[in-house]
C-alpha positions, 0 to 999 in steps of 0.5 A: 434185579428182576422186575416186579411187574414181570410174571412167570407164565405157568408151564402148560399142563402135560396130559398122559394117557392111562396106558402111560400112567399104568406102565410107569406105575408098573415099572416102579412096582415090578422093579422096586426102583425108586420113584425118583429114578423111574420118573427121571428116566421117563422125563416126568416129575417124581411127585407126579409119578408118586401120586400115580403109584399112591393112587394105584395102591389105594385103589388096589387096597380099597378093592381088596377089602384090606382094613385100614390098620392092615393098609397102614402096616402094608405101607410100613412094610413097603417102605422097609422093603424099599429101604432094604433094597436100597441098602442091598444095592449099595452093599453090592456096589461097595463089594464090587468096588472092593473086589475090583480094587483089591490087589491080585 
């Protein structure tokens, strides 16, 4: 049983340099790997990295003069692209498994 009067101490908030944030966002955007995978590799929360990526994309879109409806369509296409990459990678692994397992 826990004690009602015990309170968890919040973890100290970690500070990340702008360079670290830029590099982490670039890693996600250039490799097409999932945010959660990159975040785990870097030892940060996926929600934190996701926020950095979204903020970067919003800044890019705002600076590029993209209309809101075009921005929404771009987000849809990015999500579809990520899904297709994931499916492609799964198919590659499946084919590799079957080739490896097939009798010679």
